[in-house]
All heavy atoms as TSV, in Angstrom:
chain	resi	resn	atom	element	x	y	z
A	1	MET	N	N	14.988	-11.953	9.905
A	1	MET	CA	C	14.807	-10.635	9.283
A	1	MET	C	C	13.612	-9.905	9.834
A	1	MET	O	O	12.533	-10.503	9.919
A	1	MET	CB	C	14.874	-10.682	7.776
A	1	MET	CG	C	14.810	-9.560	7.077
A	1	MET	SD	S	15.101	-9.987	5.341
A	1	MET	CE	C	14.870	-8.402	4.590
A	2	GLY	N	N	13.699	-8.592	9.963
A	2	GLY	CA	C	12.509	-7.870	10.548
A	2	GLY	C	C	11.612	-7.392	9.440
A	2	GLY	O	O	11.797	-7.727	8.300
A	3	THR	N	N	10.800	-6.434	9.903
A	3	THR	CA	C	9.731	-6.039	8.975
A	3	THR	C	C	10.436	-4.900	8.112
A	3	THR	O	O	11.453	-4.275	8.557
A	3	THR	CB	C	8.549	-5.320	9.623
A	3	THR	OG1	O	8.976	-4.416	10.568
A	3	THR	CG2	C	7.792	-6.385	10.355
A	4	ILE	N	N	9.833	-4.536	6.862
A	4	ILE	CA	C	10.386	-3.494	5.965
A	4	ILE	C	C	9.219	-2.536	5.972
A	4	ILE	O	O	8.142	-2.785	5.702
A	4	ILE	CB	C	10.737	-4.117	4.677
A	4	ILE	CG1	C	11.779	-5.269	4.855
A	4	ILE	CG2	C	11.328	-3.027	3.780
A	4	ILE	CD1	C	11.912	-6.083	3.653
A	5	ARG	N	N	9.606	-1.261	5.886
A	5	ARG	CA	C	8.641	-0.148	5.700
A	5	ARG	C	C	8.473	0.161	4.201
A	5	ARG	O	O	9.455	0.080	3.511
A	5	ARG	CB	C	9.034	1.094	6.323
A	5	ARG	CG	C	9.058	1.103	7.947
A	5	ARG	CD	C	9.518	2.329	8.598
A	5	ARG	NE	N	8.692	3.308	8.040
A	5	ARG	CZ	C	9.217	4.665	8.006
A	5	ARG	NH1	N	10.491	4.912	8.180
A	5	ARG	NH2	N	8.427	5.598	7.612
A	6	TYR	N	N	7.229	0.206	3.763
A	6	TYR	CA	C	6.830	0.519	2.414
A	6	TYR	C	C	5.909	1.664	2.254
A	6	TYR	O	O	5.068	1.811	3.209
A	6	TYR	CB	C	6.228	-0.695	1.719
A	6	TYR	CG	C	7.219	-1.806	1.364
A	6	TYR	CD1	C	7.343	-2.950	2.170
A	6	TYR	CD2	C	8.014	-1.677	0.325
A	6	TYR	CE1	C	8.243	-4.042	1.959
A	6	TYR	CE2	C	8.961	-2.807	-0.041
A	6	TYR	CZ	C	9.028	-3.894	0.825
A	6	TYR	OH	O	9.856	-4.999	0.527
A	7	ALA	N	N	5.908	2.370	1.143
A	7	ALA	CA	C	4.850	3.237	0.745
A	7	ALA	C	C	4.491	2.865	-0.650
A	7	ALA	O	O	5.248	2.683	-1.690
A	7	ALA	CB	C	5.469	4.749	0.772
A	8	VAL	N	N	3.157	2.646	-0.827
A	8	VAL	CA	C	2.568	2.346	-2.044
A	8	VAL	C	C	1.579	3.407	-2.521
A	8	VAL	O	O	0.570	3.590	-1.833
A	8	VAL	CB	C	1.893	0.898	-1.979
A	8	VAL	CG1	C	1.165	0.422	-3.352
A	8	VAL	CG2	C	2.768	-0.100	-1.541
A	9	ARG	N	N	1.817	4.000	-3.562
A	9	ARG	CA	C	0.978	5.183	-4.184
A	9	ARG	C	C	0.125	4.627	-5.314
A	9	ARG	O	O	0.562	3.842	-6.190
A	9	ARG	CB	C	1.836	6.233	-4.672
A	9	ARG	CG	C	2.428	7.042	-3.576
A	9	ARG	CD	C	3.399	8.123	-4.058
A	9	ARG	NE	N	3.887	8.998	-2.946
A	9	ARG	CZ	C	4.838	8.583	-2.117
A	9	ARG	NH1	N	5.281	7.299	-2.094
A	9	ARG	NH2	N	5.190	9.471	-1.166
A	10	VAL	N	N	-1.281	4.862	-5.109
A	10	VAL	CA	C	-2.168	4.331	-6.156
A	10	VAL	C	C	-3.103	5.435	-6.418
A	10	VAL	O	O	-3.288	6.407	-5.740
A	10	VAL	CB	C	-3.056	3.178	-5.581
A	10	VAL	CG1	C	-2.024	1.957	-5.237
A	10	VAL	CG2	C	-3.822	3.503	-4.359
A	11	ARG	N	N	-3.736	5.453	-7.619
A	11	ARG	CA	C	-4.879	6.267	-8.026
A	11	ARG	C	C	-6.125	5.410	-7.927
A	11	ARG	O	O	-6.012	4.293	-8.413
A	11	ARG	CB	C	-4.746	6.679	-9.379
A	11	ARG	CG	C	-3.679	7.908	-9.536
A	11	ARG	CD	C	-3.802	8.561	-10.874
A	11	ARG	NE	N	-2.626	9.408	-11.013
A	11	ARG	CZ	C	-1.500	9.198	-11.629
A	11	ARG	NH1	N	-1.343	7.961	-12.354
A	11	ARG	NH2	N	-0.560	9.981	-11.663
A	12	GLY	N	N	-7.226	5.845	-7.387
A	12	GLY	CA	C	-8.426	5.198	-7.385
A	12	GLY	C	C	-9.293	5.759	-6.227
A	12	GLY	O	O	-8.763	6.650	-5.506
A	13	ARG	N	N	-10.284	5.163	-5.916
A	13	ARG	CA	C	-11.200	5.571	-4.820
A	13	ARG	C	C	-10.480	5.232	-3.386
A	13	ARG	O	O	-10.015	4.182	-3.256
A	13	ARG	CB	C	-12.428	4.882	-4.864
A	13	ARG	CG	C	-13.367	5.320	-6.034
A	13	ARG	CD	C	-14.682	4.726	-5.999
A	13	ARG	NE	N	-14.913	3.591	-5.194
A	13	ARG	CZ	C	-15.861	2.714	-5.211
A	13	ARG	NH1	N	-16.716	2.784	-6.095
A	13	ARG	NH2	N	-15.911	1.853	-4.323
A	14	PRO	N	N	-10.400	6.223	-2.572
A	14	PRO	CA	C	-9.730	5.993	-1.254
A	14	PRO	C	C	-10.454	4.887	-0.557
A	14	PRO	O	O	-9.671	4.135	0.169
A	14	PRO	CB	C	-9.947	7.320	-0.506
A	14	PRO	CG	C	-10.185	8.371	-1.572
A	14	PRO	CD	C	-10.774	7.625	-2.750
A	15	SER	N	N	-11.708	4.570	-0.693
A	15	SER	CA	C	-12.456	3.551	0.058
A	15	SER	C	C	-11.849	2.157	-0.442
A	15	SER	O	O	-11.668	1.198	0.377
A	15	SER	CB	C	-13.927	3.538	-0.066
A	15	SER	OG	O	-14.278	3.495	-1.389
A	16	ASP	N	N	-11.500	1.999	-1.685
A	16	ASP	CA	C	-10.987	0.765	-2.285
A	16	ASP	C	C	-9.622	0.646	-1.792
A	16	ASP	O	O	-9.060	-0.536	-1.530
A	16	ASP	CB	C	-10.920	0.848	-3.814
A	16	ASP	CG	C	-12.298	0.605	-4.342
A	16	ASP	OD1	O	-13.290	0.089	-3.589
A	16	ASP	OD2	O	-12.558	0.929	-5.455
A	17	ALA	N	N	-8.816	1.723	-1.772
A	17	ALA	CA	C	-7.403	1.616	-1.159
A	17	ALA	C	C	-7.458	1.301	0.287
A	17	ALA	O	O	-6.561	0.441	0.718
A	17	ALA	CB	C	-6.753	3.065	-1.384
A	18	ALA	N	N	-8.420	1.646	1.021
A	18	ALA	CA	C	-8.422	1.254	2.362
A	18	ALA	C	C	-8.775	-0.203	2.634
A	18	ALA	O	O	-8.104	-0.872	3.364
A	18	ALA	CB	C	-9.603	1.976	3.186
A	19	ILE	N	N	-9.489	-0.734	1.637
A	19	ILE	CA	C	-9.847	-2.291	1.707
A	19	ILE	C	C	-8.470	-2.870	1.377
A	19	ILE	O	O	-8.221	-3.908	2.035
A	19	ILE	CB	C	-10.873	-2.594	0.712
A	19	ILE	CG1	C	-12.236	-1.917	1.133
A	19	ILE	CG2	C	-10.964	-4.015	0.520
A	19	ILE	CD1	C	-13.333	-1.971	0.079
A	20	ALA	N	N	-7.655	-2.413	0.460
A	20	ALA	CA	C	-6.375	-3.060	0.018
A	20	ALA	C	C	-5.439	-3.127	1.144
A	20	ALA	O	O	-4.744	-3.953	1.319
A	20	ALA	CB	C	-5.735	-2.346	-1.259
A	21	ALA	N	N	-5.556	-2.022	1.998
A	21	ALA	CA	C	-4.506	-1.895	3.052
A	21	ALA	C	C	-4.968	-2.679	4.332
A	21	ALA	O	O	-4.166	-2.913	5.277
A	21	ALA	CB	C	-4.338	-0.289	3.432
A	22	LEU	N	N	-6.324	-2.932	4.375
A	22	LEU	CA	C	-6.926	-3.488	5.538
A	22	LEU	C	C	-6.121	-4.818	6.178
A	22	LEU	O	O	-5.843	-4.790	7.397
A	22	LEU	CB	C	-8.348	-3.665	5.387
A	22	LEU	CG	C	-9.146	-4.070	6.669
A	22	LEU	CD1	C	-9.047	-2.940	7.660
A	22	LEU	CD2	C	-10.590	-4.334	6.271
A	23	GLN	N	N	-5.973	-5.724	5.300
A	23	GLN	CA	C	-5.441	-7.007	5.788
A	23	GLN	C	C	-4.057	-6.908	6.389
A	23	GLN	O	O	-3.696	-7.602	7.360
A	23	GLN	CB	C	-5.461	-8.014	4.663
A	23	GLN	CG	C	-5.076	-9.427	5.198
A	23	GLN	CD	C	-5.143	-10.456	4.118
A	23	GLN	OE1	O	-5.903	-10.210	3.071
A	23	GLN	NE2	N	-4.701	-11.666	4.319
A	24	GLU	N	N	-3.236	-6.020	5.806
A	24	GLU	CA	C	-1.874	-5.941	6.279
A	24	GLU	C	C	-1.667	-4.769	7.352
A	24	GLU	O	O	-0.576	-4.420	7.763
A	24	GLU	CB	C	-0.864	-5.688	5.146
A	24	GLU	CG	C	-0.856	-6.701	4.164
A	24	GLU	CD	C	-0.225	-8.010	4.711
A	24	GLU	OE1	O	0.534	-8.007	5.830
A	24	GLU	OE2	O	-0.573	-9.186	4.238
A	25	GLU	N	N	-2.952	-4.137	7.802
A	25	GLU	CA	C	-2.904	-3.109	8.750
A	25	GLU	C	C	-2.009	-1.835	8.463
A	25	GLU	O	O	-1.246	-1.354	9.231
A	25	GLU	CB	C	-2.586	-3.729	10.093
A	25	GLU	CG	C	-3.583	-4.753	10.539
A	25	GLU	CD	C	-3.305	-5.221	11.959
A	25	GLU	OE1	O	-2.355	-4.839	12.599
A	25	GLU	OE2	O	-4.054	-6.193	12.354
A	26	LEU	N	N	-2.048	-1.631	7.113
A	26	LEU	CA	C	-1.286	-0.389	6.592
A	26	LEU	C	C	-2.176	0.884	6.897
A	26	LEU	O	O	-3.406	0.762	6.884
A	26	LEU	CB	C	-0.993	-0.483	5.083
A	26	LEU	CG	C	-0.121	-1.695	4.684
A	26	LEU	CD1	C	-0.088	-1.829	3.228
A	26	LEU	CD2	C	1.284	-1.627	5.403
A	27	ASP	N	N	-1.384	1.974	7.055
A	27	ASP	CA	C	-2.197	3.252	7.151
A	27	ASP	C	C	-2.389	3.745	5.699
A	27	ASP	O	O	-1.699	3.428	4.769
A	27	ASP	CB	C	-1.155	4.279	7.804
A	27	ASP	CG	C	-0.959	3.929	9.309
A	27	ASP	OD1	O	-1.806	3.372	9.893
A	27	ASP	OD2	O	0.201	4.061	9.854
A	28	VAL	N	N	-3.386	4.595	5.671
A	28	VAL	CA	C	-3.892	5.125	4.312
A	28	VAL	C	C	-3.974	6.651	4.494
A	28	VAL	O	O	-4.592	7.180	5.324
A	28	VAL	CB	C	-5.300	4.702	3.928
A	28	VAL	CG1	C	-5.755	5.277	2.630
A	28	VAL	CG2	C	-5.316	3.129	3.787
A	29	THR	N	N	-3.264	7.342	3.581
A	29	THR	CA	C	-3.251	8.858	3.482
A	29	THR	C	C	-3.740	9.203	2.108
A	29	THR	O	O	-3.323	8.754	1.113
A	29	THR	CB	C	-1.775	9.411	3.613
A	29	THR	OG1	O	-1.268	8.870	4.781
A	29	THR	CG2	C	-1.746	10.841	3.691
A	30	VAL	N	N	-4.629	10.139	2.122
A	30	VAL	CA	C	-5.186	10.585	0.775
A	30	VAL	C	C	-4.864	11.993	0.560
A	30	VAL	O	O	-4.967	12.911	1.487
A	30	VAL	CB	C	-6.876	10.463	0.878
A	30	VAL	CG1	C	-7.445	10.984	-0.305
A	30	VAL	CG2	C	-7.255	9.072	1.275
A	31	ASP	N	N	-4.376	12.262	-0.609
A	31	ASP	CA	C	-4.153	13.728	-1.129
A	31	ASP	C	C	-4.981	13.860	-2.290
A	31	ASP	O	O	-5.654	13.065	-2.738
A	31	ASP	CB	C	-2.668	14.019	-1.325
A	31	ASP	CG	C	-2.062	13.344	-2.417
A	31	ASP	OD1	O	-2.753	13.017	-3.433
A	31	ASP	OD2	O	-0.811	12.981	-2.377
A	32	PRO	N	N	-5.083	15.061	-2.802
A	32	PRO	CA	C	-6.031	15.325	-4.053
A	32	PRO	C	C	-5.770	14.448	-5.177
A	32	PRO	O	O	-6.713	14.236	-5.967
A	32	PRO	CB	C	-5.804	16.892	-4.388
A	32	PRO	CG	C	-5.188	17.385	-3.049
A	32	PRO	CD	C	-4.319	16.265	-2.461
A	33	VAL	N	N	-4.555	14.042	-5.404
A	33	VAL	CA	C	-4.283	13.285	-6.659
A	33	VAL	C	C	-4.269	11.749	-6.488
A	33	VAL	O	O	-4.607	10.936	-7.313
A	33	VAL	CB	C	-3.016	13.785	-7.207
A	33	VAL	CG1	C	-2.625	13.019	-8.625
A	33	VAL	CG2	C	-2.968	15.251	-7.620
A	34	ARG	N	N	-3.695	11.442	-5.377
A	34	ARG	CA	C	-3.474	9.934	-5.160
A	34	ARG	C	C	-3.639	9.470	-3.624
A	34	ARG	O	O	-3.713	10.262	-2.875
A	34	ARG	CB	C	-2.178	9.503	-5.682
A	34	ARG	CG	C	-0.965	10.159	-4.914
A	34	ARG	CD	C	0.279	9.770	-5.682
A	34	ARG	NE	N	1.233	10.943	-5.191
A	34	ARG	CZ	C	1.739	11.857	-5.988
A	34	ARG	NH1	N	1.426	11.876	-7.296
A	34	ARG	NH2	N	2.511	12.737	-5.523
A	35	THR	N	N	-3.610	8.187	-3.396
A	35	THR	CA	C	-3.745	7.739	-2.074
A	35	THR	C	C	-2.391	6.885	-1.788
A	35	THR	O	O	-1.809	6.270	-2.694
A	35	THR	CB	C	-4.889	6.620	-2.105
A	35	THR	OG1	O	-6.078	7.456	-2.507
A	35	THR	CG2	C	-5.123	6.109	-0.699
A	36	VAL	N	N	-1.926	6.998	-0.615
A	36	VAL	CA	C	-0.778	6.279	-0.248
A	36	VAL	C	C	-1.040	5.288	0.880
A	36	VAL	O	O	-1.621	5.657	1.908
A	36	VAL	CB	C	0.449	7.352	0.248
A	36	VAL	CG1	C	1.623	6.571	0.649
A	36	VAL	CG2	C	0.572	8.381	-0.729
A	37	LEU	N	N	-0.692	4.029	0.630
A	37	LEU	CA	C	-0.731	2.901	1.588
A	37	LEU	C	C	0.634	2.897	2.206
A	37	LEU	O	O	1.643	2.727	1.496
A	37	LEU	CB	C	-1.125	1.757	1.050
A	37	LEU	CG	C	-2.265	1.644	0.095
A	37	LEU	CD1	C	-2.493	0.311	-0.499
A	37	LEU	CD2	C	-3.537	2.281	0.723
A	38	HIS	N	N	0.744	2.997	3.531
A	38	HIS	CA	C	2.137	2.912	4.117
A	38	HIS	C	C	2.208	2.250	5.340
A	38	HIS	O	O	1.218	2.352	6.226
A	38	HIS	CB	C	2.858	4.426	4.211
A	38	HIS	CG	C	1.878	5.329	4.934
A	38	HIS	ND1	N	2.085	5.561	6.309
A	38	HIS	CD2	C	1.003	6.131	4.439
A	38	HIS	CE1	C	1.193	6.509	6.572
A	38	HIS	NE2	N	0.430	6.750	5.654
A	39	GLY	N	N	3.283	1.622	5.635
A	39	GLY	CA	C	3.516	0.892	6.877
A	39	GLY	C	C	4.456	-0.176	6.830
A	39	GLY	O	O	5.303	-0.304	5.894
A	40	ARG	N	N	4.488	-1.054	7.804
A	40	ARG	CA	C	5.591	-2.140	7.781
A	40	ARG	C	C	4.990	-3.453	7.312
A	40	ARG	O	O	3.884	-3.730	7.674
A	40	ARG	CB	C	6.147	-2.410	9.228
A	40	ARG	CG	C	6.891	-1.140	9.720
A	40	ARG	CD	C	7.521	-1.323	11.038
A	40	ARG	NE	N	8.390	-0.365	11.308
A	40	ARG	CZ	C	8.301	0.483	12.385
A	40	ARG	NH1	N	7.329	0.157	13.347
A	40	ARG	NH2	N	9.077	1.491	12.625
A	41	LEU	N	N	5.667	-4.091	6.433
A	41	LEU	CA	C	5.302	-5.398	5.954
A	41	LEU	C	C	6.379	-6.497	6.281
A	41	LEU	O	O	7.506	-6.127	6.379
A	41	LEU	CB	C	5.091	-5.451	4.581
A	41	LEU	CG	C	3.993	-4.502	3.944
A	41	LEU	CD1	C	4.005	-4.468	2.558
A	41	LEU	CD2	C	2.561	-5.089	4.372
A	42	PRO	N	N	5.979	-7.770	6.641
A	42	PRO	CA	C	6.878	-8.758	7.045
A	42	PRO	C	C	7.995	-9.207	6.143
A	42	PRO	O	O	9.176	-9.540	6.398
A	42	PRO	CB	C	6.044	-9.833	7.617
A	42	PRO	CG	C	4.800	-9.712	7.071
A	42	PRO	CD	C	4.622	-8.290	6.802
A	43	ASP	N	N	7.432	-9.151	4.844
A	43	ASP	CA	C	8.312	-9.708	3.689
A	43	ASP	C	C	7.718	-9.312	2.304
A	43	ASP	O	O	6.646	-8.650	2.306
A	43	ASP	CB	C	8.401	-11.186	3.803
A	43	ASP	CG	C	7.104	-11.909	3.949
A	43	ASP	OD1	O	6.101	-11.410	3.269
A	43	ASP	OD2	O	6.913	-12.957	4.504
A	44	GLN	N	N	8.414	-9.795	1.253
A	44	GLN	CA	C	7.945	-9.258	-0.159
A	44	GLN	C	C	6.615	-10.023	-0.532
A	44	GLN	O	O	5.844	-9.594	-1.223
A	44	GLN	CB	C	9.033	-9.617	-1.058
A	44	GLN	CG	C	10.100	-8.688	-1.031
A	44	GLN	CD	C	11.154	-8.808	-2.127
A	44	GLN	OE1	O	11.142	-9.840	-2.773
A	44	GLN	NE2	N	12.106	-7.908	-2.203
A	45	ALA	N	N	6.327	-11.177	0.075
A	45	ALA	CA	C	5.055	-11.874	-0.120
A	45	ALA	C	C	4.005	-11.004	0.359
A	45	ALA	O	O	2.857	-10.956	-0.242
A	45	ALA	CB	C	5.105	-13.371	0.557
A	46	ALA	N	N	4.112	-10.329	1.501
A	46	ALA	CA	C	2.984	-9.541	2.039
A	46	ALA	C	C	2.873	-8.208	1.110
A	46	ALA	O	O	1.708	-7.837	0.869
A	46	ALA	CB	C	3.297	-9.095	3.490
A	47	LEU	N	N	3.884	-7.730	0.741
A	47	LEU	CA	C	3.847	-6.620	-0.359
A	47	LEU	C	C	3.140	-7.055	-1.663
A	47	LEU	O	O	2.190	-6.410	-2.019
A	47	LEU	CB	C	5.245	-6.159	-0.771
A	47	LEU	CG	C	5.352	-5.048	-1.851
A	47	LEU	CD1	C	4.548	-3.878	-1.478
A	47	LEU	CD2	C	6.816	-4.849	-2.173
A	48	LEU	N	N	3.340	-8.243	-2.083
A	48	LEU	CA	C	2.727	-8.697	-3.357
A	48	LEU	C	C	1.208	-8.971	-3.021
A	48	LEU	O	O	0.456	-8.742	-3.875
A	48	LEU	CB	C	3.284	-10.121	-3.728
A	48	LEU	CG	C	2.712	-10.701	-4.993
A	48	LEU	CD1	C	2.832	-9.807	-6.124
A	48	LEU	CD2	C	3.428	-12.063	-5.178
A	49	GLY	N	N	0.954	-9.322	-1.752
A	49	GLY	CA	C	-0.524	-9.401	-1.403
A	49	GLY	C	C	-1.170	-8.082	-1.500
A	49	GLY	O	O	-2.318	-7.999	-2.018
A	50	VAL	N	N	-0.549	-7.006	-0.912
A	50	VAL	CA	C	-1.200	-5.693	-1.088
A	50	VAL	C	C	-1.342	-5.245	-2.465
A	50	VAL	O	O	-2.398	-4.724	-2.881
A	50	VAL	CB	C	-0.297	-4.661	-0.287
A	50	VAL	CG1	C	-0.716	-3.271	-0.458
A	50	VAL	CG2	C	-0.298	-5.004	1.280
A	51	LEU	N	N	-0.395	-5.522	-3.286
A	51	LEU	CA	C	-0.387	-5.109	-4.758
A	51	LEU	C	C	-1.408	-5.830	-5.474
A	51	LEU	O	O	-2.130	-5.197	-6.260
A	51	LEU	CB	C	0.980	-5.245	-5.322
A	51	LEU	CG	C	2.165	-4.419	-4.757
A	51	LEU	CD1	C	3.457	-4.782	-5.402
A	51	LEU	CD2	C	1.932	-2.930	-4.804
A	52	THR	N	N	-1.634	-7.068	-5.187
A	52	THR	CA	C	-2.645	-7.925	-5.898
A	52	THR	C	C	-4.031	-7.421	-5.447
A	52	THR	O	O	-4.894	-7.205	-6.279
A	52	THR	CB	C	-2.489	-9.499	-5.521
A	52	THR	OG1	O	-1.194	-9.805	-5.928
A	52	THR	CG2	C	-3.566	-10.221	-6.100
A	53	ARG	N	N	-4.258	-7.165	-4.102
A	53	ARG	CA	C	-5.559	-6.606	-3.735
A	53	ARG	C	C	-5.803	-5.354	-4.369
A	53	ARG	O	O	-7.076	-5.071	-4.800
A	53	ARG	CB	C	-5.682	-6.541	-2.187
A	53	ARG	CG	C	-5.933	-7.791	-1.521
A	53	ARG	CD	C	-6.147	-7.643	0.025
A	53	ARG	NE	N	-5.102	-7.114	0.686
A	53	ARG	CZ	C	-3.964	-7.719	1.148
A	53	ARG	NH1	N	-3.779	-8.907	0.798
A	53	ARG	NH2	N	-3.101	-6.999	1.797
A	54	ALA	N	N	-4.793	-4.549	-4.499
A	54	ALA	CA	C	-5.129	-3.118	-5.136
A	54	ALA	C	C	-5.369	-3.356	-6.607
A	54	ALA	O	O	-6.261	-2.709	-7.151
A	54	ALA	CB	C	-3.799	-2.292	-5.070
A	55	TRP	N	N	-4.769	-4.172	-7.172
A	55	TRP	CA	C	-5.028	-4.575	-8.730
A	55	TRP	C	C	-6.472	-5.040	-8.897
A	55	TRP	O	O	-7.260	-4.766	-9.732
A	55	TRP	CB	C	-3.981	-5.559	-9.200
A	55	TRP	CG	C	-4.212	-5.994	-10.637
A	55	TRP	CD1	C	-4.053	-5.250	-11.789
A	55	TRP	CD2	C	-4.768	-7.163	-11.080
A	55	TRP	NE1	N	-4.461	-5.845	-12.894
A	55	TRP	CE2	C	-4.789	-7.149	-12.560
A	55	TRP	CE3	C	-5.065	-8.445	-10.314
A	55	TRP	CZ2	C	-5.320	-8.166	-13.284
A	55	TRP	CZ3	C	-5.551	-9.430	-11.102
A	55	TRP	CH2	C	-5.568	-9.431	-12.486
A	56	LEU	N	N	-6.858	-6.081	-7.981
A	56	LEU	CA	C	-8.130	-6.655	-8.034
A	56	LEU	C	C	-9.269	-5.565	-7.823
A	56	LEU	O	O	-10.384	-5.700	-8.268
A	56	LEU	CB	C	-8.308	-7.784	-7.140
A	56	LEU	CG	C	-7.567	-9.001	-7.363
A	56	LEU	CD1	C	-7.632	-9.974	-6.106
A	56	LEU	CD2	C	-8.070	-9.681	-8.708
A	57	LEU	N	N	-8.977	-4.576	-7.025
A	57	LEU	CA	C	-10.009	-3.395	-6.856
A	57	LEU	C	C	-9.878	-2.305	-7.876
A	57	LEU	O	O	-10.647	-1.355	-7.762
A	57	LEU	CB	C	-9.631	-2.868	-5.399
A	57	LEU	CG	C	-9.962	-3.754	-4.225
A	57	LEU	CD1	C	-9.330	-3.228	-2.935
A	57	LEU	CD2	C	-11.472	-3.922	-4.135
A	58	GLY	N	N	-9.094	-2.604	-8.853
A	58	GLY	CA	C	-9.025	-1.575	-9.971
A	58	GLY	C	C	-8.190	-0.402	-9.750
A	58	GLY	O	O	-8.487	0.683	-10.426
A	59	LEU	N	N	-7.379	-0.347	-8.735
A	59	LEU	CA	C	-6.540	0.810	-8.359
A	59	LEU	C	C	-5.391	0.816	-9.286
A	59	LEU	O	O	-4.706	-0.307	-9.607
A	59	LEU	CB	C	-6.015	0.788	-6.933
A	59	LEU	CG	C	-7.169	0.734	-5.915
A	59	LEU	CD1	C	-6.544	0.416	-4.499
A	59	LEU	CD2	C	-7.909	2.015	-5.781
A	60	GLU	N	N	-4.990	1.922	-9.764
A	60	GLU	CA	C	-3.762	2.101	-10.640
A	60	GLU	C	C	-2.567	2.382	-9.867
A	60	GLU	O	O	-2.527	3.314	-8.980
A	60	GLU	CB	C	-3.996	3.298	-11.491
A	60	GLU	CG	C	-2.839	3.668	-12.381
A	60	GLU	CD	C	-2.961	4.878	-13.254
A	60	GLU	OE1	O	-4.085	5.499	-13.294
A	60	GLU	OE2	O	-2.054	5.382	-13.862
A	61	LEU	N	N	-1.578	1.456	-10.005
A	61	LEU	CA	C	-0.416	1.483	-9.168
A	61	LEU	C	C	0.496	2.715	-9.699
A	61	LEU	O	O	0.823	2.805	-11.004
A	61	LEU	CB	C	0.491	0.305	-9.266
A	61	LEU	CG	C	1.758	0.305	-8.590
A	61	LEU	CD1	C	1.529	0.331	-7.024
A	61	LEU	CD2	C	2.452	-1.160	-8.842
A	62	VAL	N	N	0.861	3.599	-8.904
A	62	VAL	CA	C	1.698	4.755	-9.288
A	62	VAL	C	C	3.147	4.517	-8.882
A	62	VAL	O	O	4.093	4.810	-9.684
A	62	VAL	CB	C	1.217	6.028	-8.722
A	62	VAL	CG1	C	2.080	7.322	-9.077
A	62	VAL	CG2	C	-0.202	6.390	-9.142
A	63	GLU	N	N	3.406	4.035	-7.609
A	63	GLU	CA	C	4.807	3.925	-7.257
A	63	GLU	C	C	4.831	2.992	-5.891
A	63	GLU	O	O	3.883	2.945	-5.231
A	63	GLU	CB	C	5.276	5.344	-6.814
A	63	GLU	CG	C	6.663	5.332	-6.173
A	63	GLU	CD	C	7.032	6.835	-5.849
A	63	GLU	OE1	O	6.221	7.562	-5.352
A	63	GLU	OE2	O	8.272	7.073	-5.976
A	64	VAL	N	N	5.876	2.307	-5.826
A	64	VAL	CA	C	6.121	1.454	-4.653
A	64	VAL	C	C	7.559	1.804	-4.103
A	64	VAL	O	O	8.558	1.913	-4.958
A	64	VAL	CB	C	6.223	-0.063	-4.931
A	64	VAL	CG1	C	6.603	-0.800	-3.654
A	64	VAL	CG2	C	4.837	-0.537	-5.514
A	65	ARG	N	N	7.664	2.251	-2.890
A	65	ARG	CA	C	8.948	2.649	-2.309
A	65	ARG	C	C	9.344	1.828	-0.944
A	65	ARG	O	O	8.384	1.778	-0.204
A	65	ARG	CB	C	9.047	4.096	-2.119
A	65	ARG	CG	C	9.173	5.004	-3.095
A	65	ARG	CD	C	9.566	6.401	-2.620
A	65	ARG	NE	N	9.634	7.209	-3.903
A	65	ARG	CZ	C	10.332	8.385	-3.903
A	65	ARG	NH1	N	10.901	8.754	-2.904
A	65	ARG	NH2	N	10.458	8.930	-4.988
A	66	ARG	N	N	10.507	1.419	-0.932
A	66	ARG	CA	C	10.913	0.899	0.324
A	66	ARG	C	C	11.477	2.175	1.166
A	66	ARG	O	O	12.324	2.873	0.596
A	66	ARG	CB	C	12.138	-0.090	0.005
A	66	ARG	CG	C	12.459	-0.801	1.290
A	66	ARG	CD	C	13.502	-1.786	0.863
A	66	ARG	NE	N	14.029	-2.443	2.196
A	66	ARG	CZ	C	14.630	-3.561	2.102
A	66	ARG	NH1	N	15.004	-4.166	0.962
A	66	ARG	NH2	N	15.081	-4.031	3.253
A	67	ARG	N	N	11.013	2.345	2.353
A	67	ARG	CA	C	11.227	3.405	3.136
A	67	ARG	C	C	12.339	3.108	4.097
A	67	ARG	O	O	12.448	2.036	4.568
A	67	ARG	CB	C	10.014	3.829	3.938
A	67	ARG	CG	C	8.798	4.093	3.077
A	67	ARG	CD	C	8.880	5.317	2.212
A	67	ARG	NE	N	9.153	6.517	2.984
A	67	ARG	CZ	C	8.218	7.394	3.465
A	67	ARG	NH1	N	6.980	7.269	3.301
A	67	ARG	NH2	N	8.669	8.369	4.162
A	68	PRO	N	N	13.117	4.109	4.445
A	68	PRO	CA	C	14.289	3.810	5.442
A	68	PRO	C	C	13.589	3.847	6.876
A	68	PRO	O	O	12.686	4.342	7.044
A	68	PRO	CB	C	15.121	5.160	5.258
A	68	PRO	CG	C	14.315	6.171	4.672
A	68	PRO	CD	C	13.197	5.433	3.752
A	69	TRP	N	N	14.414	3.118	7.780
A	69	TRP	CA	C	13.956	3.189	9.157
A	69	TRP	C	C	14.045	4.534	9.614
A	69	TRP	O	O	15.053	5.312	9.311
A	69	TRP	CB	C	14.750	2.182	9.888
A	69	TRP	CG	C	14.343	0.842	9.611
A	69	TRP	CD1	C	15.044	-0.022	8.712
A	69	TRP	CD2	C	13.309	0.045	10.063
A	69	TRP	NE1	N	14.320	-1.287	8.690
A	69	TRP	CE2	C	13.256	-1.108	9.460
A	69	TRP	CE3	C	12.304	0.365	10.945
A	69	TRP	CZ2	C	12.309	-2.131	9.744
A	69	TRP	CZ3	C	11.223	-0.481	11.224
A	69	TRP	CH2	C	11.308	-1.879	10.535
A	70	PRO	N	N	13.262	4.993	10.617
A	70	PRO	CA	C	13.349	6.284	11.272
A	70	PRO	C	C	14.576	6.595	12.086
A	70	PRO	O	O	15.327	5.597	12.417
A	70	PRO	CB	C	12.127	6.377	12.127
A	70	PRO	CG	C	11.560	5.117	12.183
A	70	PRO	CD	C	12.260	4.200	11.120
């Protein structure tokens, strides 16, 4: 099974969101209200790792979406 694209929206400091995204090499996009971590993850365990890091950094989870392939 290949990688899956995800978008994870959080509220919190963008620098903390970047730390949460770093290990999985996700991209970080910041808008005025929230921060989006997006990219490909190999499996759901990797997604759980991102969500756990975000939680440990005190980021508020807003949304998790599985993205379609381009």
